[in-house]
C-alpha positions in Angstrom: -14.0 -15.2 2.6 -11.1 -16.7 0.6 -11.4 -13.9 -1.9 -11.3 -11.3 0.9 -8.4 -13.0 2.6 -6.0 -12.6 -0.3 -6.1 -8.7 0.0 -8.7 -6.0 0.8 -11.4 -5.7 -1.9 -13.7 -3.0 -3.0 -17.4 -3.6 -2.9 -17.5 -3.7 -6.8 -14.9 -6.4 -6.9 -16.8 -8.6 -4.4 -20.1 -8.1 -6.4 -18.4 -9.0 -9.7 -16.8 -12.1 -8.2 -20.0 -13.3 -6.6 -22.1 -12.6 -9.7 -20.1 -15.2 -11.6 -21.8 -18.0 -9.7 -24.8 -16.6 -7.7 -27.9 -14.7 -8.6 -28.5 -11.0 -7.7 -31.0 -11.9 -4.9 -28.2 -13.9 -3.2 -25.4 -11.4 -3.8 -27.1 -8.2 -2.6 -27.9 -9.3 1.0 -24.5 -11.0 1.3 -22.7 -7.8 0.3 -24.8 -5.8 2.8 -23.9 -8.3 5.6 -20.2 -8.1 4.7 -20.4 -4.3 4.8 -22.0 -4.3 8.2 -19.3 -6.5 9.5 -16.6 -4.2 8.2 -15.3 -6.8 5.8 -16.1 -4.5 2.9 -15.3 -0.8 3.3 -14.5 1.2 0.2 -13.1 4.1 2.1 -10.7 1.9 4.1 -9.8 0.0 0.9 -8.9 3.2 -1.0 -6.8 4.5 1.8 -4.9 1.2 2.0 -4.5 1.1 -1.8 -2.9 4.6 -1.7 -0.6 3.7 1.3 0.5 0.5 -0.4 1.3 2.3 -3.6 3.2 5.1 -1.8 5.2 2.5 0.2 5.9 -0.2 -2.4 5.3 1.1 -5.9 5.1 4.9 -6.0 3.1 6.4 -8.9 1.2 9.4 -9.8 -2.1 10.5 -8.3 -3.7 10.3 -11.8 -2.6 6.6 -12.2 -3.9 5.7 -8.7 -7.2 7.3 -9.5 -7.4 5.3 -12.7 -6.7 2.1 -10.8 -9.3 2.8 -8.1 -11.9 3.7 -10.7 -11.3 0.4 -12.4 -11.7 -1.4 -9.1 -15.2 0.2 -8.7 -14.5 2.9 -6.1 -16.6 6.0 -6.4 -15.0 9.4 -7.4 -16.0 10.8 -4.0 -14.2 8.1 -2.1 -11.2 8.4 -4.4 -10.9 12.1 -3.9 -11.2 11.7 -0.1 -8.5 9.0 -0.1 -6.0 11.0 -2.2 -6.4 14.2 -0.2 -2.9 15.8 0.3 -1.2 13.4 -2.2 2.2 14.7 -3.3 3.1 13.8 -6.9 6.6 15.3 -6.6 7.4 13.3 -3.5 6.2 10.1 -5.0 8.1 10.7 -8.2 11.3 11.2 -6.2 10.6 8.0 -4.3 9.9 6.1 -7.5 13.2 7.2 -9.1 15.5 7.3 -6.1 16.9 3.7 -6.3 17.0 3.4 -10.1 18.8 6.8 -10.2 21.5 5.6 -7.8 22.0 2.4 -9.7 22.4 4.4 -12.9 24.8 6.7 -11.1 26.9 3.7 -9.9 27.1 2.5 -13.5 28.4 5.9 -14.5 25.9 6.7 -17.3 26.0 10.1 -18.8 23.5 12.9 -18.2 21.5 12.3 -21.4 21.2 8.5 -20.8 20.3 9.1 -17.1 17.6 11.5 -18.1 16.1 9.2 -20.7 15.9 6.2 -18.4 14.5 8.1 -15.4 12.0 9.9 -17.7 10.9 6.6 -19.1 10.4 5.1 -15.6 8.5 8.1 -14.3 6.4 8.2 -17.4 5.3 4.6 -16.9 4.4 5.5 -13.4 2.0 8.2 -14.7 3.8 11.4 -13.7 3.3 14.6 -15.8 5.9 16.5 -17.8 6.6 19.2 -15.1 7.1 16.6 -12.3 9.3 14.4 -14.5 11.5 17.4 -15.5 12.0 18.6 -12.0 12.5 15.2 -10.4 15.0 14.0 -13.1 17.1 17.1 -12.5 16.9 16.7 -8.7 17.8 13.0 -8.9 20.7 13.7 -11.1 22.1 16.2 -8.7 21.4 14.1 -5.6 23.0 11.0 -7.1 26.3 12.8 -7.9 26.9 15.3 -5.1 30.7 15.1 -5.3 30.7 15.9 -9.1 28.6 19.0 -8.5 30.7 20.6 -5.8 31.6 24.2 -6.8 30.2 23.8 -10.3 26.9 24.1 -12.1 23.5 25.0 -10.8 20.0 23.8 -11.0 19.2 25.9 -14.0 22.1 24.3 -15.9 20.8 20.9 -15.0 17.3 21.7 -16.2 18.7 22.8 -19.6 20.5 19.5 -20.0 17.3 17.4 -19.7 16.8 15.1 -22.7 14.1 15.8 -25.2 12.5 12.5 -24.5 11.0 14.0 -21.4 8.9 16.3 -23.5 7.2 13.3 -25.1 5.7 12.4 -21.7 2.9 15.0 -21.7 0.2 12.7 -23.1 1.6 9.3 -22.0 -1.0 7.4 -20.0 0.1 3.8 -19.7 -0.4 1.9 -16.5 1.3 -1.3 -17.7 3.1 -1.7 -14.3 -0.2 -2.0 -12.5 -1.1 -5.5 -11.5 -4.5 -4.8 -13.1 -3.3 -3.2 -16.3 -4.6 -6.0 -18.5 -8.2 -5.4 -17.3 -7.9 -1.6 -17.1 -6.6 -1.2 -20.6 -4.2 1.5 -21.9 -6.1 4.6 -23.0 -2.9 6.5 -23.7 -0.1 6.2 -26.2 1.8 3.0 -27.0 4.5 2.0 -24.5 6.9 2.8 -27.3 6.6 6.4 -26.3 9.0 5.6 -23.6 11.6 2.9 -24.0 11.1 0.2 -21.4 14.2 -0.2 -19.3 13.8 -2.8 -16.7 17.3 -2.4 -15.4 16.5 1.2 -14.4 13.2 0.0 -12.7 
């Protein structure tokens, strides 16, 4: 009960935790009992995990899938919990505050793009989403500077080349479970880590 009180848990997490100290013949009926009482519910757990990520630490659908799989949630439940997920909206939310801080510091277009691309890459977003979101955040963070000049096509052309490196980047180093989940993608060096932008 202390383990469940800290935060919601998946069934696999509970089984793994109990298996450290108790035999299977004790764990199985206990998990069944907790499930009947509604204290373990993978569908509710996955929905809550998604909602928490979207509210507190926005990241890509791909990265959330990876996290939930590591936590033992089935692919069917993951797909159900992520129905209607909007990568573009979450990318914008992830970059909105860092973009405004960079704008307030007066960084140039190339530096802005590099830092926001690095942030969104670490959050698991794909090349296309990073490209569009970085341009949109640049425009939205400097509305006065854009009055009567430039257009979205011009902004897209100014995106830094570092964005193109993101296509195969798959680090989840910001996840609270990254040390256990591992990093199947490129080295974090593919995107310079800029904690100030985060």
